[in-house]
N, C-alpha and C positions, 0 to 999 in steps of 0.2 A: 722280398723282405718278409720274414716270418712274423706271424702275429704273436703278441705277448701271451705268455702262459696265463690262463685264467686262475685267479686266486679263489680257492674253495674254502669255505668256512668249515672249521673243525668243531665238532661238538665238545663242549666242556665235559671233563670227566665227571662221572656221577659222584655226588657228595655222599659220604657215609651217613648212616642213620643218625638221628639226633642223639640218642643215648650214647652211641659210640663216640660221636664228636665231643659230647660232654665229658665222657670218661677220659679221652685223650687230653682234654684241657686240664682236667684234674691231675693227670699224671705229669704233664709238663710243669704245672705249678709246684707239684710235690718235688720234682727234681730240682727246681730252682731253690726251694726251701732247704733241701738237703745239702746242696752245694753252696749255698749262700752263707751269710753271717750266722744264721741259726743252725748251721749244719752240725756243729759239735753238740749243741743241746739236743737236737733231734736224734743224733747217734746214741745218746745216753737214754733219753726219755722213751723213745719208741720201744726198744727192747724191754725196758722195765714194765711199761704198760702191757705189752704183749705177754710177758711172762705172768703178770698178775691175772690177766684174763684167762689164759689157757689153764693156769692152776685152778682158778675158780670153776671153769668148765669141767676139769678133770675130777675134782673132788665132789662135784654135785651130780655127776653123771654115772650111769652104769657102763663100765668099761669092760670089754671082753677081748681077750687075746685068743686067736686060733692059729695053731701051727708054730707057736713060739718055741716050744721044746725042740721041734725039728730044726729050727734055725740055730738055736744055741748049741745043739749037738754038733752042727756043722762048724761053729766057732771052736768048740772043744776039740774036734777032730782035725780040722784043717789049720787052725791058728788064726786066720782072718777070713772074712767073707765079704762079698759085695752085695748090697741090697738095692734093687732097682724099684723105683716107684714113679708115679706121675707127678708133674709139677703142681697139679691142683691141690695136692695134700700138703704143700709146703708151709701153710699157716699153722696147722695143728700137729703135723707128724713129728716135729722135734720133741714134743712132750712125751709121747710113749717111748721114744728112743733114748730118753735121758739116762737110764741106768745101764745101757747096753754098750758103753764105751764107744760112742758113735764118732764118726769123722765124715767130712763131706767136702765138696768143692763149691766155693762161692765166688761170684763175679768180683773183679777188682774195681768195679765202677762205684760211683757215689752211693747209689741205692744198694749196691752190694755191701758197702760199709755198714749200713743200717741192718741188713739181714745178717751180716756176720755177728753183730752184737746180739741179735736174737738167738742165733745158733749157739754162741758161746755161753749164754745164760742157760742153755739146755745141755751143757756138758760136752758140746761138740768140739773136736779139734778140727781146724780148717786149713785147707789149701786154697790160696787165693789165685784165681785165674778166670777162666770162662770159656764157653763155647765160641767158636769163630769159624767162618768159612775158610779162613786161611790155614793151610796145613802147617806153615812155619810157626804160627802162633799156637796151634793145638799141641804140637809135639813137646815143647817144654813143660806144659801142664801135665801131659800124660807121663812124662819122665818123672815129674815130682810125685805123682800118685803111685807109680810103680815103686819108686824109692821109699816112699812112706810105708807102703805095705811090706816091703822087704825088711824094714828096720823095726817093725813092731809086731806084736802078737795080740790076739783077742780083740781085734778091731772089727766093727761093723761099718763098712764104708758105704755111705748112702749116696745114691745118684738119682736125681730127677731126670729121667731119661728122655723126656720131651721138652725140657727147658733149655734155655731160658726164654725162648720166644716161639716155640712150636715147630712144626704143626702139632695140633692136639692129638695126644695118644699115638704118636708115631715114635717108636723107639729109635733114638739116635745111636751112632756107633760107639759112643764112649764107654758104656758099661761093658759091652761085649769085648771091646778091644782091651780094656783093663783086665778083664777076666783072662783073656788069652795070654797077655804079657806077664801078669803077676802069678797066674796059676791058682788064684783064689776062686772058689765056686761062687756062682751067682744065685741069689734068691730073689724072689719078687714079693712085694708087699703092697697093701692098700689099706687106707683108712676111710671109713664112711660113718655117718651118723644120722640120727633123726631125732628132733628137727635140726635142720642145717640151712644156712644161707649160702648163696653162691654169688660172687661178685661178677660184674659184667666185663671181665677180662678175657683175654684169648683162651686162658686155661679154665675159666669158670671156677676160680679159687674157692675152696670150701671154708666156711666159717661155722664151726659147730656152736651150738647154743647150750647154755646151762640146762641141767636137768634133762639130759637127753640120753639116748642109748648110742654108744660109740663102739664100733667093731673094728678091730685091727687084725688083719689076716696075712699070714706068710705062707709061702710055698716054695718048693725047690728041693734039692739044688739042681742047677745045670753046671756040669763040670766041663772044662776046656776040651776034654776028649769025647764029649757027648755028640759032637757034630763033625762031619768030615771037612767042613769048610767054615769060613767066617760067616758066609751068607746063611748056612744052615743053622749055626748057633744063634745068629741074630733073629732068624725067623722063629726059632724055638723060644727064645726069650720074649719076643713080642706076643706069641700065642699064650705063654704062661702068664704074663702080666695082664693080658686081656681077660684070661680065665679067672685070675684072682680078683680082678676088679668086678667082673660080672657076678661071681659068687658072693662077694661082700655086699654088693648093692641089692641082690635078690634077698639075702638074709636080713638086711635092714628093713626092706619092704615087708617081708613075711613075718618078722619077729622071731625067726628060728636061727639055728647055727648055719654056717655056710655049707652048702652041699658039696660032697666029695672032698671035704677038707679035714684037717686034723681036728679032734675034739677040743673044746675049750680047755685051757691049761689051768686046772684048779689050784695047783701048788704055787702059782705065781701071783702074789698079792700086789697088784700095781698101786692100789690106793694106800698101802702101808709104806711105800718107799718114800723116804724123806728126801726133800730137795738136796741135790748135791751129792747123793750117794751113788755108788756104782755097784753092779752085780758081780764084777770081778775086776782085778787090778790089771791095768794095761801093761803089757810086756812081761807078765809072769804066767807060768803054766797054771791052768785052771784046774783045781781039784775036782774029781768026779762029782757031778750033780751039785756043785756049789751054787750054780745059778738057779737051782730050784728050791733052795732053802729060804724060808721067810726071813725078812729083814729083822734085825734086832729091834726091840722096842726103843723109842726115844728115851734118852737118859736125862 
């Protein structure tokens, strides 16, 4: 007769640090608030408060664009472009993109409904979907984005390439796959500022503060034919976005312009753009250098 198998005690899994546990509890309660009876009020109120705050930061800060002319020349030449950035910039990045005829992909979840309201108040056109480990779920969203770019002109399609759940600063396949399928060139951009808060989220979300210096840097393009394979294109995009991020952060710390980047674009007056205006009309050919002319004064 065999002896009974001894039962061994298993160690409990380690608990996450206290700040992380607290932040997870806050997120769970926020999801319940958004999906509960106050959801409709939150879907309206949060985008309004967000827009008021980023407008206040925008108009009280020193804002600098670097490489903007290069990117807009790509729009003028190619018709549409894809702009890759990190998810950490998602709080403030919609504001500098307002006049550039932007579009993006937003999750179809309850929290995505709130962020969709934020994006629409910053002139974004949206495709609702989201990243997923299931290829059968990703393909319809990719088809929507390809069709969107094929039917429109003068669009800057923005993708947070490490969203919506990380890993941090690891470029996911969506932006490069969209570039290959649509033929639109890929640019990379990053936003940073000083002073700035960072939330204890997986992406360390940036919250710029009023009366700061804010730097917006663009670089590119990467064209579909620039690499011999998808893997080579993805590696090139990862390196370019990391380079743009590093240059922008170093410039913020040093107080100088980004190294090896395009000079500041003096003919683009971001502070003079009125809310709701665009630098060019979607779907129409863009006259030469129209995007470099100052906005007309308010009437």
